[in-house]
C-alpha positions in Angstrom: 56.7 29.5 0.1 59.7 31.6 -0.9 57.6 34.7 -1.6 55.6 34.3 1.6 58.8 33.9 3.7 60.3 37.0 1.9 57.2 39.1 2.8 57.1 37.9 6.4 60.8 38.6 6.9 60.5 42.0 5.0 63.4 40.7 2.9 63.3 43.6 0.4 63.5 46.2 3.1 66.4 44.3 4.6 68.1 44.2 1.1 67.6 48.0 0.7 69.2 48.6 4.1 72.2 46.4 3.3 72.6 48.1 -0.1 73.6 51.3 1.7 76.8 49.6 2.9 77.7 48.1 -0.5 79.7 50.8 -2.3 80.5 48.9 -5.6 78.4 48.0 -8.6 79.7 44.5 -8.5 78.6 44.1 -4.9 75.2 45.5 -5.7 74.8 43.0 -8.4 75.7 40.1 -6.0 73.3 41.5 -3.4 70.5 41.4 -6.0 71.0 37.7 -6.4 70.4 36.9 -2.7 67.0 35.4 -2.0 65.4 33.5 0.9 65.6 29.7 0.7 64.9 26.7 2.9 68.1 24.7 2.6 69.1 24.4 6.2 72.7 23.2 5.5 73.3 26.2 3.3 71.6 28.6 5.7 73.8 27.4 8.6 77.0 27.7 6.5 76.0 31.2 5.4 75.1 32.3 8.9 78.4 30.9 10.2 80.3 32.8 7.5 78.4 36.0 8.3 79.2 35.6 12.0 82.9 35.1 11.3 82.9 38.1 9.0 81.3 40.2 11.8 84.0 39.1 14.2 86.6 40.0 11.6 85.2 43.5 11.2 85.1 44.0 15.0 88.7 42.8 15.2 89.7 45.4 12.6 88.4 48.2 14.8 90.5 47.0 17.9 94.1 47.9 18.5 96.4 45.0 17.2 100.1 44.4 17.2 101.7 44.6 13.7 102.1 40.9 13.1 101.0 38.3 10.6 97.4 37.3 11.3 96.3 40.8 12.3 92.8 41.7 10.9 93.3 44.5 8.3 90.4 46.5 6.8 89.8 45.6 3.2 89.0 48.7 1.2 86.3 48.2 -1.5 85.3 51.8 -2.1 87.5 52.7 -5.2 86.7 49.5 -7.1 85.4 50.5 -10.6 82.4 49.0 -12.3 83.8 46.4 -14.7 80.6 45.0 -16.1 80.8 47.0 -19.3 84.5 46.1 -19.7 83.8 42.4 -19.1 81.0 42.5 -21.7 83.4 44.2 -24.2 86.1 41.5 -23.6 83.6 38.9 -24.7 83.6 40.4 -28.2 86.2 38.8 -30.4 88.8 41.3 -31.5 87.6 44.0 -29.0 90.4 46.3 -27.7 90.2 48.0 -24.3 90.7 51.8 -24.0 93.6 52.8 -21.7 91.2 53.9 -18.9 89.2 50.6 -19.2 92.5 48.8 -18.9 93.5 50.9 -15.9 90.2 50.0 -14.2 90.8 46.3 -14.8 94.3 46.7 -13.3 92.9 48.5 -10.2 90.3 45.7 -9.8 93.0 43.0 -10.0 95.1 44.9 -7.5 92.2 45.1 -5.0 91.6 41.4 -5.5 95.3 40.6 -4.9 95.2 42.7 -1.7 92.0 41.0 -0.4 93.4 37.5 -1.1 96.7 38.3 0.7 94.9 39.8 3.7 92.4 37.0 4.1 95.0 34.3 3.6 97.1 35.8 6.4 94.2 35.4 8.9 93.1 31.9 7.9 94.0 30.4 11.3 91.7 32.9 13.1 89.1 33.1 10.4 89.1 29.8 8.5 85.9 30.5 6.5 87.2 33.8 5.2 90.4 32.1 4.4 88.5 29.5 2.4 86.8 32.4 0.5 90.2 33.8 -0.4 91.2 30.6 -2.1 88.6 31.3 -4.7 90.4 34.5 -5.7 92.9 34.1 -8.5 96.6 34.9 -8.2 97.3 38.0 -10.3 100.7 39.1 -8.9 102.6 38.2 -12.0 100.1 40.0 -14.2 100.2 43.1 -12.0 104.0 43.1 -12.0 104.0 42.9 -15.8 101.7 45.8 -16.3 102.8 47.9 -13.3 103.1 51.6 -14.3 102.2 51.0 -17.9 99.0 53.1 -17.7 99.2 56.6 -16.1 96.4 57.8 -13.7 95.1 60.1 -16.5 94.6 57.0 -18.8 97.6 57.6 -21.1 99.9 54.7 -21.9 103.4 55.2 -20.4 106.4 55.3 -22.8 107.9 52.2 -21.1 104.8 50.1 -21.7 106.7 48.5 -24.6 110.0 48.9 -26.3 108.4 49.6 -29.6 106.1 52.3 -28.2 109.0 54.0 -26.4 111.1 54.0 -29.6 108.2 55.3 -31.6 107.5 58.2 -29.2 111.1 59.2 -29.0 111.2 59.3 -32.8 108.0 61.4 -32.8 109.5 63.8 -30.2 112.7 64.2 -32.2 110.7 64.9 -35.4 108.5 67.4 -33.5 111.6 69.2 -32.1 113.3 69.3 -35.5 110.2 70.8 -37.2 109.7 73.3 -34.4 113.4 74.4 -34.5 113.2 74.8 -38.3 110.1 76.9 -38.0 111.6 79.1 -35.3 114.7 79.6 -37.5 112.6 80.5 -40.5 110.4 82.9 -38.6 113.4 84.5 -36.8 115.3 85.0 -40.1 112.3 86.6 -41.8 111.3 88.6 -38.8 114.8 89.9 -38.3 115.0 90.9 -41.9 111.8 92.8 -41.6 113.0 94.4 -38.4 116.3 95.4 -40.1 114.4 97.1 -43.0 112.1 98.9 -40.6 115.0 99.9 -38.4 116.7 101.7 -41.3 113.6 103.7 -41.8 113.9 105.0 -38.3 116.9 107.2 -39.4 114.5 109.2 -41.6 111.9 109.7 -38.9 113.5 112.8 -37.2 114.0 114.6 -40.6 110.4 113.8 -41.7 109.0 115.0 -38.4 110.9 118.3 -38.3 110.2 119.0 -42.0 106.5 118.3 -41.5 106.4 120.7 -38.5 108.2 123.4 -40.4 105.9 123.1 -43.5 102.8 123.0 -41.2 103.6 126.1 -39.2 105.5 128.2 -41.8 104.0 127.2 -45.1 105.9 126.4 -48.4 107.1 129.9 -49.1 108.6 130.7 -45.7 110.0 127.1 -45.4 111.8 127.7 -48.8 113.3 130.9 -47.5 114.4 129.1 -44.3 116.3 126.3 -46.1 117.4 128.4 -49.1 117.8 126.9 -52.6 119.6 123.8 -53.8 122.4 126.0 -55.3 122.6 128.2 -52.2 121.3 126.6 -49.1 121.0 128.8 -46.0 123.2 128.2 -43.0 120.2 127.5 -40.7 118.9 124.9 -43.2 122.3 123.2 -43.2 122.3 123.1 -39.4 118.8 121.7 -39.3 119.7 118.9 -41.8 122.9 118.0 -39.9 121.0 117.9 -36.5 118.1 115.8 -37.9 120.6 113.4 -39.7 122.6 113.0 -36.5 119.5 112.4 -34.4 118.3 109.7 -36.9 121.7 108.0 -36.7 121.8 108.0 -32.9 118.2 106.7 -32.7 119.0 104.0 -35.2 122.1 102.8 -33.2 120.2 102.9 -29.9 117.3 100.9 -31.2 119.7 98.4 -32.8 121.6 97.9 -29.5 118.3 97.3 -27.7 117.1 94.7 -30.2 120.5 92.9 -30.0 120.0 92.8 -26.2 116.7 91.0 -26.8 118.4 88.4 -29.0 117.9 89.7 -32.5 120.9 89.1 -34.8 120.9 92.6 -36.4 
C-alpha cells in the first residue's frame, strides 16, 4: 500500500523538489527518512505543523515592529555537516581537531539561535514553539568555549591558562634564539666587512700600478718610479696620491656602513 501510494503521489519527485530547498547535509538526511504512511492522526499533526511553518515564513517576509514575538528568519545555510564528527565522538578516546570542534560550536550556536527565536513566538506559533523545546540549552557551553577556536581553526592562547603560559614561554624562547643568532651573524658579518674594508685602501694603488704596467711595461714603469734607493719625484707623488685616495675611500665607506647600522 505504501509503495502504491508513493507512486500515485509521485512522492520521490516531490522529495527531489524539496531537496533543492534543504541546504544542509543533516536536513537532507532527515528528508530521506520521510515516507508516506496511513496514520491519520500523525498526518493531521504533520500537516498542521507544516501549515504553521508556512504562516511563519510568510510572516518573516512582512514588515514587523521590533518587538518580542516577531517572526525572524532562521538561517540554516552555514551549518556544517557534523555526521563524521558525531561518528568520531562515538569512538572512545577520540579527540576532535580544532576545525571539527569549531564546526560543532557553530552548530550549537545555530541551535541556540533557533531555540531562542522559536520560543519567542510560541504564543503566535505554538507548534513551532513546542518543537523548540526539543532543542537543548547550550548557552553555558557556548559561553565557556567562546573565542577559543579562531576562524582559521587554530586554538586561541586564552583557551586555557596552561596553553597561554606554554605559548608565551615558546615565544620568549624563540625570540631569545633569534636575538642570539642575529648577534652572532652581525658580529661575524661586521668582522668580515671590517677586514674587507681595510683592503679597499689598497685598491687605488693596485689599479694605478696595474694600468702603468699594462700601458708602459716593466722597463718604462721602473724608470717612472725609480729605484728603491733613489725613487723618482713622480713616483713619490703617485704613491702619495694613491695612498691618500685609498684612505679617503676607506673613511667614506666606513661612514656609509655606520649609517646603515654596522658597528665598525
